[in-house]
C-alpha positions in Angstrom: -19.6 8.1 -6.4 -21.2 7.8 -9.9 -23.7 5.1 -10.8 -21.1 2.8 -12.4 -18.8 3.0 -9.4 -21.7 2.2 -7.1 -22.5 -0.9 -9.1 -18.9 -2.1 -9.0 -18.5 -1.6 -5.3 -21.8 -3.4 -4.6 -20.8 -6.3 -6.9 -17.5 -6.7 -5.1 -19.2 -6.8 -1.7 -21.9 -9.2 -2.9 -19.3 -11.5 -4.4 -17.4 -11.6 -1.1 -20.5 -12.4 0.9 -21.6 -15.1 -1.5 -18.2 -16.9 -1.4 -17.5 -16.4 2.2 -19.0 -19.8 3.3 -16.3 -21.5 1.2 -13.4 -20.1 3.2 -12.5 -18.7 6.5 -11.4 -15.0 6.2 -8.3 -14.1 8.2 -6.5 -17.5 7.9 -4.2 -16.1 5.3 -1.2 -13.9 5.6 -0.7 -12.5 2.1 3.0 -11.7 2.9 4.2 -15.1 3.7 2.7 -18.6 3.7 -0.1 -20.1 1.7 -3.6 -20.0 3.4 -4.7 -23.0 5.3 -8.0 -23.0 3.3 -8.2 -23.6 -0.4 -9.6 -20.1 -0.9 -9.7 -17.1 1.4 -11.2 -13.7 0.7 -9.4 -11.0 2.7 -11.7 -8.0 2.7 -11.7 -4.9 4.8 -13.2 -1.4 4.8 -11.4 1.5 6.4 -13.2 4.8 7.1 -11.8 7.9 8.7 -12.4 11.6 9.4 -9.5 14.0 9.7 -9.5 17.8 10.5 -6.8 20.4 10.2 -7.4 22.4 13.3 -4.7 25.0 12.9 -1.8 25.9 10.6 -1.0 24.3 7.3 -2.7 25.8 4.3 -6.1 26.3 5.8 -8.5 24.8 8.3 -10.9 22.2 7.3 -12.2 18.6 7.7 -12.5 15.6 5.3 -13.8 12.0 5.1 -11.7 9.2 3.6 -12.5 5.6 2.9 -10.7 2.5 1.5 -12.3 -0.7 0.4 -9.9 -3.6 -0.1 -11.1 -6.9 -1.6 -8.9 -9.9 -2.3 -8.9 -13.6 -3.3 -6.1 -15.7 -2.0 -5.6 -19.4 -3.0 -3.6 -22.4 -1.8 -2.8 -24.0 -5.1 -1.9 -27.3 -3.6 -5.5 -27.7 -2.2 -7.1 -26.2 -5.4 -5.2 -28.0 -8.2 -2.5 -30.1 -6.5 0.3 -27.6 -7.2 2.6 -28.3 -4.2 4.0 -25.2 -2.6 2.1 -22.8 -4.8 -0.1 -19.9 -3.7 -1.6 -16.8 -5.3 -3.2 -13.5 -4.4 -5.3 -11.1 -6.4 -6.6 -7.9 -4.7 -8.3 -4.7 -5.6 -8.7 -1.3 -3.9 -11.2 1.5 -4.0 -9.8 4.6 -2.2 -12.3 7.4 -2.0 -13.0 10.7 -0.2 -11.2 14.0 0.1 -7.5 14.5 0.8 -6.7 16.5 3.9 -3.1 16.8 2.6 -4.0 18.2 -0.8 -6.7 20.5 0.3 -5.8 21.7 3.8 -2.4 20.8 5.1 -0.1 20.6 2.0 2.4 18.3 3.7 4.7 16.0 1.9 4.1 12.6 3.5 0.3 12.6 3.7 -1.5 12.8 7.0 -3.4 9.6 6.1 -1.7 6.4 4.9 -4.9 5.5 2.9 -5.0 8.9 1.1 -5.0 8.2 -2.7 -6.5 9.1 -6.0 -10.2 8.1 -6.1 -10.4 5.1 -8.5 -11.1 1.4 -8.5 -7.7 -0.3 -9.1 -6.0 -3.6 -9.4 -3.6 -3.8 -6.5 -1.6 -7.0 -6.1 -1.7 -10.0 -8.5 1.0 -12.6 -7.9 1.9 -16.3 -7.8 4.3 -17.7 -5.3 6.2 -21.0 -5.3 7.9 -22.4 -2.1 10.9 -24.7 -2.2 13.0 -26.6 0.3 10.2 -27.1 2.8 9.2 -23.5 2.7 12.7 -22.1 3.4 12.9 -20.5 -0.1 10.1 -18.7 -1.9 9.8 -17.0 -5.2 7.0 -14.5 -5.9 6.2 -13.2 -9.4 3.6 -10.8 -10.7 2.3 -7.4 -9.7 3.8 -6.8 -6.3 4.5 -4.1 -3.7 7.9 -3.0 -2.4 6.4 -1.7 0.8 4.8 -5.1 1.6 8.1 -6.9 1.1 10.8 -4.5 2.2 11.6 -1.7 4.7 8.7 -2.9 6.9 8.5 -2.2 10.6 5.6 -3.9 12.4 5.7 -1.3 15.2 5.7 1.7 12.8 2.7 0.2 11.0 0.5 1.3 13.9 0.8 5.0 12.9 -1.5 6.7 10.3 0.8 9.2 8.8 2.0 7.9 5.4 5.7 8.4 6.2 5.7 5.5 8.7 4.8 3.0 5.9 6.9 4.4 3.0 10.6 5.0 3.0 10.8 8.5 1.5 14.4 8.2 0.4 13.0 5.8 -2.2 9.3 6.7 -2.6 9.8 10.5 -3.0 12.4 10.2 -5.7 10.6 7.8 -8.1 7.1 6.4 -8.8 7.9 3.4 -6.6 5.7 0.2 -6.3 4.1 1.3 -3.0 0.5 1.9 -2.0 -1.7 2.5 -3.9 0.2 1.2 -7.0 2.0 -2.1 -7.4 4.3 -2.9 -10.3 5.6 -5.9 -12.2 8.4 -7.6 -10.4 9.9 -10.6 -8.6 10.9 -11.3 -5.1 13.0 -14.2 -3.8 13.4 -14.9 0.0 15.6 -17.4 1.7 14.9 -18.2 5.4 18.3 -19.5 6.3 17.4 -20.1 10.0 14.6 -19.2 12.4 16.6 -16.0 13.1 18.2 -15.1 9.7 16.5 -14.4 6.4 17.7 -12.8 3.1 15.5 -11.4 0.3 15.9 -9.6 -2.9 13.4 -7.9 -5.3 13.4 -6.6 -8.8 10.7 -4.2 -9.9 9.7 -2.0 -12.8 11.6 1.3 -12.4 8.4 3.3 -12.7 5.0 2.2 -11.3 3.3 5.3 -12.8 1.8 8.2 -11.0 -1.4 6.8 -9.4 -3.3 10.1 -10.0 -2.4 10.6 -13.7 -0.6 7.7 -15.5 -1.8 4.6 -13.7 -5.2 5.3 -12.2 -6.4 1.7 -12.2 -3.3 -0.3 -11.7 -3.4 -1.7 -15.2 -0.6 0.4 -16.9 2.7 -1.4 -16.8 5.7 0.8 -17.3 8.4 -1.6 -18.5 10.8 0.8 -20.2 11.8 3.1 -17.3 14.7 1.1 -15.9 14.5 -1.2 -12.8 14.3 -0.9 -9.1 16.4 -3.5 -7.2 16.2 -3.9 -3.4 18.0 -6.4 -1.1 17.4 -6.9 2.6 18.9 -9.0 5.4 16.8 -9.5 8.6 17.9 -11.0 11.9 15.5 -11.9 14.7 16.4 -12.3 18.4 14.5 -14.1 21.0 11.7 -14.9 18.5 11.1 -18.5 19.7 7.8 -19.2 21.4 8.3 -19.1 25.1 11.6 -17.3 25.0 12.5 -15.4 28.2 14.4 -12.7 26.3 13.0 -9.6 24.7 12.1 -10.2 21.0 13.5 -8.0 18.3 14.2 -7.8 14.6 16.9 -5.9 12.8 17.0 -5.2 9.1 19.7 -3.9 6.7 18.8 -3.1 3.2 20.1 -1.4 0.0 18.4 -0.3 -3.2 19.4 0.6 -6.8 17.4 2.5 -9.4 18.6 2.5 -13.0 16.4 5.2 -14.5 17.3 8.9 -14.9 16.9 11.3 -12.0 13.7 13.4 -11.9 13.7 16.8 -13.5 14.4 18.6 -10.2 18.1 17.5 -10.7 19.2 19.0 -14.0 22.9 18.9 -12.8 23.0 15.2 -11.9 26.2 13.6 -13.1 24.8 10.0 -13.4 21.5 8.5 -14.3 21.4 5.9 -11.6 20.5 6.3 -7.9 21.2 4.1 -4.9 21.0 4.1 -1.2 20.6 2.1 2.0 18.4 1.7 5.1 18.4 0.3 8.5 15.4 -0.8 10.6 15.1 -1.9 14.2 12.1 -3.3 16.1 12.8 -4.1 19.7 10.7 -5.2 22.6 11.8 -3.1 25.6 9.7 -4.5 28.4 7.2 -7.4 28.4 4.4 -7.8 30.9 5.0 -11.0 32.9 3.1 -14.0 31.7 2.4 -12.6 28.2 4.0 -13.0 24.8 3.5 -9.6 23.3 2.1 -7.1 25.9 4.4 -4.4 27.0 6.6 -1.6 25.6 8.4 -1.8 22.3 10.4 0.7 20.3 11.3 1.1 16.6 13.8 3.1 14.5 14.0 3.4 10.7 16.6 5.3 8.8 17.4 5.7 5.1 20.0 7.7 3.0 20.9 8.3 -0.6 22.9 10.9 -2.6 21.7 14.5 -2.4 22.5 15.3 -6.0 19.8 12.9 -7.4 17.5 12.1 -4.5 14.6 14.4 -3.5 15.0 13.0 0.1 18.7 12.2 0.8 18.0 11.5 4.5 15.0 10.2 6.5 14.4 8.7 9.8 11.5 7.8 12.1 11.3 6.4 15.6 8.7 5.8 18.3 7.3 3.6 21.0 4.3 1.3 21.3 2.6 -0.1 24.4 0.3 -3.0 24.0 -2.1 -3.7 26.9 -1.5 -0.3 28.5 -4.9 -0.2 30.2 -6.4 -2.9 32.5 -8.7 -5.3 30.7 -7.5 -3.9 27.3 -4.9 -6.5 26.4 -5.1 -6.0 22.6 -5.2 -2.2 22.6 -2.1 -0.5 21.4 -0.9 3.1 22.3 1.9 4.7 20.4 3.9 7.9 19.9 6.1 8.4 16.8 8.3 11.0 15.2 9.4 11.3 11.5 11.9 13.6 9.9 12.2 14.1 6.1 15.2 16.1 4.9 14.9 17.5 1.4 17.9 17.9 -1.0 19.4 21.4 -1.4 20.4 20.3 -4.9 16.8 20.4 -6.2 15.9 23.1 -8.7 12.5 24.6 -9.6 11.2 25.0 -13.1 13.2 28.2 -13.6 16.4 26.4 -12.6 16.7 28.3 -9.2 17.5 26.5 -6.0 14.4 25.1 -4.2 13.3 26.8 -1.0 12.3 23.6 0.6 14.3 22.2 3.6 12.6 19.6 5.8 9.3 18.3 7.2 8.8 16.6 10.5 5.7 15.0 12.1 4.9 14.0 15.7 2.0 11.5 16.1 0.2 10.1 19.0 -2.4 7.4 18.5 -4.4 4.7 20.4 -5.8 1.6 18.6 -8.8 0.1 20.3 -9.6 -3.5 19.5 -13.4 -3.4 19.9 -14.0 -6.8 18.3 -11.8 -9.3 16.4 -13.2 -7.7 13.3 -13.4 -4.0 14.3 -10.8 -1.5 15.5 -11.2 2.2 16.3 -8.2 4.5 16.3 -8.2 8.2 17.5 -5.1 10.0 16.2 -3.3 13.3 16.7 -0.5 14.8 14.6 1.6 17.9 14.8 3.4 18.6 11.5 6.4 20.9 11.4 7.1 22.9 8.2 4.3 21.3 6.0 5.6 20.7 2.5 9.2 21.1 3.7 8.9 24.9 3.5 10.5 26.9 6.2 8.1 29.4 7.7 5.0 27.4 6.7 2.6 27.4 9.6 2.9 24.2 11.6 -0.3 22.1 11.3 -2.3 20.6 14.1 -4.3 17.6 12.9 -6.8 15.2 14.6 -8.7 12.3 13.3 -10.5 9.0 13.9 -10.1 5.8 11.9 -12.4 2.7 11.9 -11.4 -0.5 10.3 -13.7 -3.5 9.6 -12.3 -6.9 8.6 -14.8 -9.2 7.0 
């Protein structure tokens, strides 16, 4: 880190510490309701070490870190604006990329791997209507915070389990680490059924070249529209049934296909996805301990999508070990199929085919504010190149929530 970056990071940390007596961190859920306090300051630091033990491009080890600092406000308690809330957050990802330097995989071994820079992340205002059943969010927002989310898949560290590659590998989508101007409306029809739609800028900008600080808004590259219907089962507190949530979504992107598809017959792209999170067994006398499974699948046309088909699946077990009620163990698998219609710079067919990843992980809840997570990944065909040496990766992530 240079001297200027050091000063900025220290200033952010000092500001958070100085303001923390005014609000209780952790009361807020940035994705849904307004915080119970007038102001909250969601702040976290994630550190991790990863090593490529065999295969991939070459053997080696790296350190990665991510500082996340935010300010969230309940506008009714601040200025009397009933049903209003806001969030402004910033990121500082830093360290060395295991993917770029040692593995050369498509989906990124680490979900926090990003170009080293201080950047504006989210900046939005939300208004709730009809006693909270309808909400409208406007500003710089993220598609991967609002749509195609699986809570169970979120345990895993490989980047594929957070993104949806049928969308995020074809365009510069508004996903970590780059948000984009947009709007999202959500209608919670019943406790079980909700419907939401989002409209985003069609190009969030490459976070490593075009939009290094989250301040460059690309407003002339079409639009990305996403709709999603979610249905919950047995979600009521005290329900005797096994809880689950099922989501069906569709997307439309109006801009031109990327240069890998010179023969594309239309400028627009579209596709759909399905997500299932289902509790499979619950430990008697508990609400959330036991075994759960997840499945995510997405598809889009092969003549204009870098990834026309993707799926991931896996199992989580919470409270697997005695006296470790909050620990979560998981095993997951992802499959990313690359389009045979892609062409290289010379116009020849691409030699890429598919990439798959098998991941096993265990998240240890050391304290309310500290988790430690050892992780193992086996990556088949890194980079989607048949014949590329399969990579064996191991790592350890620590997350502190202030």
